C-alpha positions in Angstrom: 25.5 5.7 -4.9 22.1 4.0 -5.6 21.3 2.4 -8.9 17.8 2.1 -10.3 17.6 0.2 -13.6 14.7 0.6 -16.1 14.0 -2.0 -18.8 13.2 -0.5 -22.2 10.6 -1.6 -24.7 12.7 -2.2 -27.8 16.1 -4.0 -27.9 19.1 -1.9 -29.0 22.2 -3.4 -30.6 25.0 -3.5 -29.9 24.6 -3.9 -26.1 25.1 -0.6 -24.4 24.8 0.5 -20.8 23.2 3.9 -20.3 23.8 5.7 -17.0 21.9 8.8 -15.9 24.1 10.8 -13.5 21.9 13.3 -11.8 20.8 14.4 -8.3 17.6 12.4 -8.6 16.2 9.6 -10.8 13.2 11.7 -11.8 14.3 12.1 -15.4 14.1 8.3 -15.9 10.3 8.5 -16.1 10.5 10.8 -19.1 13.4 9.0 -20.7 12.1 5.4 -20.5 9.4 5.6 -23.2 11.6 7.5 -25.6 14.8 5.4 -25.6 15.6 2.7 -28.0 15.5 -0.7 -26.4 16.8 -3.7 -24.8 19.2 -1.9 -22.6 18.9 -0.9 -19.0 19.2 2.7 -17.8 20.8 3.1 -14.5 20.8 6.1 -12.2 23.8 7.2 -10.3 23.6 10.0 -7.8 25.7 12.9 -9.0 26.6 13.9 -5.5 28.6 10.7 -5.1 32.0 9.7 -6.5 32.7 9.1 -10.1 34.3 5.9 -9.1 30.9 4.3 -9.0 30.8 4.5 -12.8 33.7 2.0 -13.0 31.4 -1.0 -12.6 29.3 0.2 -15.5 32.3 0.8 -17.7 33.6 -2.7 -17.0 30.3 -4.2 -18.4 31.0 -2.9 -21.9 30.1 0.2 -23.8 29.0 2.8 -21.3 27.3 6.1 -22.2 26.6 8.7 -19.4 23.5 10.8 -19.7 23.5 14.3 -18.2 20.3 16.3 -17.4 20.5 19.5 -19.5 16.9 20.5 -19.1 16.8 24.2 -18.4 16.4 23.9 -14.6 19.4 21.5 -14.3 21.7 23.0 -16.9 23.9 25.0 -14.5 24.5 22.0 -12.2 25.0 19.7 -15.2 27.6 22.1 -16.7 29.7 21.8 -13.5 29.2 18.0 -13.5 30.3 17.8 -17.1 33.5 19.7 -16.5 34.3 17.4 -13.5 33.7 14.2 -15.5 35.7 15.6 -18.5 38.7 16.1 -16.1 38.4 13.0 -14.0 37.3 10.5 -16.7 38.3 12.1 -20.0 37.5 9.0 -22.2 33.9 8.7 -20.9 31.1 9.1 -23.5 28.9 11.9 -22.3 25.4 12.8 -23.8 23.3 15.8 -22.9 19.6 15.2 -22.4 17.5 18.2 -23.1 14.7 19.7 -25.1 14.5 21.9 -28.1 11.2 23.4 -27.0 11.5 27.2 -27.1 11.3 27.5 -23.3 14.0 24.8 -22.8 16.5 25.7 -25.5 18.8 27.4 -22.9 19.7 24.0 -21.7 20.8 22.7 -25.1 22.9 25.8 -25.6 24.6 25.3 -22.2 25.4 21.7 -23.2 27.1 22.9 -26.4 29.1 25.5 -24.5 30.2 22.8 -22.1 31.7 21.0 -25.1 29.3 18.1 -25.4 29.1 16.7 -28.9 26.0 14.7 -28.6 22.5 16.0 -27.6 19.6 13.7 -26.9 16.5 15.7 -27.7 13.5 14.7 -25.6 11.3 16.0 -28.4 12.9 13.8 -31.1 11.7 10.6 -32.6 13.1 7.3 -31.2 15.0 6.7 -34.4 16.9 10.0 -34.0 17.6 9.2 -30.3 19.0 5.8 -31.3 21.3 7.5 -33.8 22.6 9.8 -31.1 23.3 7.0 -28.7 25.0 4.8 -31.3 27.2 7.7 -32.3 28.1 8.4 -28.7 28.9 4.7 -28.0 31.1 4.4 -31.1 28.7 2.3 -33.2 27.6 3.2 -36.7 23.9 4.2 -36.9 21.6 1.9 -38.9 20.2 3.9 -41.8 16.9 3.1 -43.3 17.5 5.3 -46.3 20.6 6.1 -48.3 22.6 9.1 -47.0 22.0 12.4 -48.8 24.8 13.2 -51.3 27.3 15.8 -50.1 27.0 19.2 -51.5 28.8 22.5 -51.2 26.7 25.6 -50.7 27.4 28.9 -52.5 29.3 31.3 -50.2 28.7 35.0 -50.9 30.6 37.7 -48.9 28.9 41.1 -48.5 31.7 43.4 -47.6 30.7 46.9 -46.6 33.9 48.9 -47.3 33.3 51.0 -44.1 30.9 51.0 -41.2 27.6 52.7 -42.0 27.2 52.0 -45.7 24.1 49.8 -45.1 25.5 46.4 -45.7 23.8 44.8 -42.7 20.4 46.3 -43.7 21.0 45.0 -47.3 22.0 41.5 -46.0 18.9 41.0 -43.8 16.5 42.1 -46.5 18.2 40.1 -49.2 18.3 37.0 -47.0 14.6 37.1 -46.0 13.5 38.0 -49.5 15.5 35.2 -51.1 14.2 32.7 -48.6 10.6 33.7 -49.3 10.9 33.8 -53.0 13.0 30.7 -53.5 11.8 28.4 -50.7 8.1 28.6 -50.0 8.4 26.0 -47.2 11.0 28.1 -45.4 8.6 30.3 -43.5 7.6 29.2 -40.0 4.0 29.2 -39.0 2.5 29.0 -35.6 1.5 25.3 -36.1 4.3 24.2 -38.3 6.5 21.3 -37.4 10.0 22.7 -36.8 11.5 19.5 -38.1 10.1 20.2 -41.5 11.9 23.5 -41.9 14.6 23.5 -44.5 18.1 24.8 -44.1 18.2 26.6 -47.4 19.8 30.0 -46.5 22.1 31.0 -43.7 23.0 34.6 -42.8 26.4 34.6 -41.1 26.8 38.0 -39.5 30.4 38.9 -38.8 30.1 42.6 -39.3 30.8 45.5 -37.0 29.1 46.7 -34.9 28.3 43.2 -33.8 24.7 42.0 -33.6 23.2 44.4 -36.0 21.5 41.7 -38.1 19.7 40.2 -35.1 18.6 43.8 -34.2 17.2 44.5 -37.6 15.5 41.0 -37.8 14.1 41.6 -34.3 15.1 38.2 -33.1 16.9 37.0 -30.0 19.9 34.7 -30.4 21.4 32.4 -27.8 23.7 30.4 -30.0 26.5 32.6 -31.4 29.4 32.4 -33.8 31.9 31.6 -31.0 29.7 28.7 -29.8 29.6 27.4 -33.4 33.4 27.6 -33.7 33.8 25.5 -30.5 31.3 22.9 -31.9 32.3 23.1 -35.6 32.9 19.4 -36.0 29.4 18.5 -34.9 27.5 21.1 -37.0 24.8 19.2 -38.8 21.2 19.9 -40.1 19.7 19.0 -36.7 21.9 21.4 -34.7 21.3 24.1 -37.2 17.5 23.6 -36.8 17.5 23.4 -33.0 20.3 25.8 -31.9 20.6 28.5 -34.5 18.1 31.4 -34.5 15.4 31.4 -37.2 13.5 34.4 -38.4 9.8 34.0 -38.9 10.5 34.5 -42.6 12.5 31.2 -42.7 16.0 32.8 -42.7 18.6 31.2 -40.3 20.9 33.6 -38.5 24.3 32.9 -36.9 26.2 36.0 -35.6 28.1 37.5 -32.8 26.4 38.8 -29.6 25.7 42.5 -29.5 28.4 44.5 -27.8 31.2 42.2 -28.9 34.4 44.2 -29.4 35.9 44.4 -32.9 39.1 42.6 -33.8 40.4 39.9 -36.0 37.8 37.3 -36.9 38.6 33.8 -35.6 39.4 31.6 -38.6 36.2 29.8 -39.5 37.6 27.3 -42.1 36.3 24.1 -40.5 33.0 25.8 -39.4 32.3 27.3 -42.9 33.1 23.9 -44.5 30.4 22.3 -42.2 27.9 25.1 -42.8 28.3 24.7 -46.6 27.4 21.0 -46.2 24.2 21.9 -44.3 22.8 24.9 -46.1 22.2 25.6 -49.8 23.5 29.2 -49.6 25.6 31.0 -47.0 25.5 34.8 -47.1 28.3 36.2 -45.0 27.9 39.9 -43.9 31.2 41.6 -43.1 30.2 45.3 -43.0 32.7 47.5 -41.2 35.3 44.7 -40.8 38.7 45.8 -42.2 40.0 43.5 -44.9 43.1 42.8 -42.9 41.0 41.3 -40.1 39.1 38.9 -42.4 40.5 35.4 -42.4 42.2 34.5 -45.6 40.4 31.1 -45.7 37.0 33.0 -45.8 38.2 35.2 -48.7 39.7 32.3 -50.6 36.6 30.0 -50.3 34.0 32.6 -51.3 32.2 32.2 -54.6 31.5 35.9 -54.9 32.5 39.0 -53.0 30.2 42.0 -53.1 31.7 45.4 -52.2 29.1 47.7 -50.8 29.7 51.4 -51.0 27.9 54.7 -51.4 28.7 58.0 -53.1 30.3 59.7 -50.2 33.9 60.8 -50.7 35.0 59.0 -47.4 33.5 55.8 -48.6 35.3 56.0 -51.9 38.6 56.4 -50.1 37.7 53.3 -48.0 36.8 51.4 -51.2 40.2 52.2 -52.7 41.9 51.0 -49.5 39.9 47.8 -49.4 40.8 47.0 -53.0 44.5 47.5 -52.3 44.3 45.2 -49.3 42.4 42.5 -51.3 45.0 42.8 -54.0 47.8 42.2 -51.5 46.0 39.1 -50.3 45.5 37.8 -53.9 41.8 38.2 -53.7 41.3 41.0 -56.2 39.8 38.9 -59.0 36.7 38.3 -61.1 34.7 37.4 -57.9 34.6 41.1 -56.9 31.5 43.1 -57.8 30.3 46.5 -56.8 27.0 47.4 -55.1 26.3 51.1 -54.8 23.9 51.8 -52.0 21.8 54.9 -51.1 22.1 56.2 -54.6 21.1 59.8 -55.1 21.2 61.3 -58.6 22.4 64.5 -57.2 24.8 62.9 -54.7 28.0 62.9 -56.7 29.6 60.4 -59.0 27.2 58.2 -60.8 27.4 54.4 -60.0 28.8 53.7 -63.5 31.5 56.3 -63.0 32.5 54.7 -59.6 32.6 51.3 -61.2 34.8 52.5 -64.0 37.0 54.4 -61.7 37.8 51.3 -59.6 37.6 48.8 -62.5 34.8 46.8 -61.0 31.7 45.3 -62.5 28.6 47.1 -61.3 26.2 44.5 -59.9 23.4 46.7 -58.5 22.4 50.2 -57.7 20.1 50.6 -54.6 18.2 53.9 -54.2 18.3 55.9 -51.0 15.3 54.9 -49.0 14.0 56.8 -46.0 11.4 54.1 -45.3 14.2 51.7 -44.4 15.2 53.7 -41.4 11.6 54.3 -40.4 10.8 50.6 -40.5 14.0 49.7 -38.5 13.0 52.2 -35.9 9.8 50.3 -35.4 11.5 46.9 -35.3 10.3 46.0 -38.8 11.8 45.1 -42.1 10.8 47.1 -45.1 9.4 43.9 -46.5 6.7 44.1 -43.8 5.8 47.8 -44.2 6.3 48.4 -47.9 6.8 45.2 -49.9 6.4 47.2 -53.2 9.1 49.7 -52.4 11.7 50.5 -55.2 14.5 49.5 -52.9 13.3 45.9 -52.8 12.8 45.9 -56.6 16.4 47.0 -57.0 17.6 43.9 -55.2 16.7 41.8 -58.2 20.2 41.4 -59.6 21.5 40.4 -56.1 18.8 37.8 -55.7 19.6 36.3 -59.1 23.3 36.0 -58.2 22.6 34.8 -54.6 20.4 31.9 -55.8 20.7 31.2 -59.5 17.6 29.1 -59.3 15.7 32.3 -58.8 16.9 33.8 -62.1 14.1 32.2 -64.0 11.4 33.6 -61.7 12.8 37.2 -61.6 11.8 39.9 -62.3 8.4 39.0 -63.8 5.8 38.5 -61.1 8.2 38.3 -58.2 6.6 41.3 -56.4 3.2 39.8 -56.5 4.6 36.5 -55.4 6.3 38.1 -52.4 3.2 40.0 -51.3 1.3 36.7 -51.3 4.0 35.0 -49.2 4.2 37.8 -46.7 0.5 38.0 -46.2 -0.3 36.0 -43.1 3.3 35.6 -42.1 3.5 35.6 -38.3 6.2 38.3 -37.9 7.8 38.2 -34.5 7.7 41.3 -32.3 9.6 41.5 -29.0 
């Protein structure tokens, strides 16, 4: 193996040896100006033996850099697995880019189990933090750490598939983001680093992938990926790996076509997400209560049961309540949302609420425009921001984000129209 050291411009303490293991030293030219300083970066040919790393490891703290730019991601994935098997205590850091056309490489690194990602588009201070963490040193902070907080967790539980809980969740999420967080919307020339992590839509409903479909976004980082990397979820990963709608809403869900079944217990993941976001809205439409992890039910601040007036739905609502009671989750957190309300459609929403002893949170009118917009890859917010369906979401918005209560309902519609005007909605 050949070794090509590069001196850096700013000294880094404590002393650390950085070794790029790759088929060629080409990446060193890009790395050099971005790395924090006083260390030497060596190149070792990845086609050689890992024994060559022993000399670097004897010299002190050694961190191995792996090229996870999109073009090298597949080869580096194989190399990562080899090093994890042969030298399990070796500190490995993926080098990649969060540029839209390079994000595949970052996702591949996460799937390979790498905890630390060196973003070529990040500031030197951020790169320094990543390297210090990988090398076991505490990062130097120029400001006090942000105080820990615990986001509100709201479960939207459609009592059976097809009652419209996914449609409700995506509209509610984008609308809450736009009304409550004016800086949340992405613009063509906005700095992604300035985007907030105010609202997350966690889509665990069935059929899988409906939220991404309705939002007209492509997702490469999914729920299973997040579970595998739960301990390293932070604001940076949320910003770089998770899908963000042009309206500012962050989405984490399952890939379309995933088979239904018990949901993997997300206790650690949800705890991390609640430390990153201000609000987590979890959509569980079509998921039987018995398949929902108890940790998710126990940790929720509120549980909204979404139903319509159909007799089959009411039977499903009764079953869901019996199952929640058996799990000890039939309590004051439960509230009823009657969707697709038709005055001539059967029992009135108040009658349904009384029949099942539930507080009625909201009644949403039947809206043909919702289906028409979805068929064109749009949200109703884009096509008809003054529609009565959106107005009917007011009680849900106030419960989802109590900070919005003072701004609703007076003037919110005009505020929304102004926000949506000029918003660069994505189309595939």
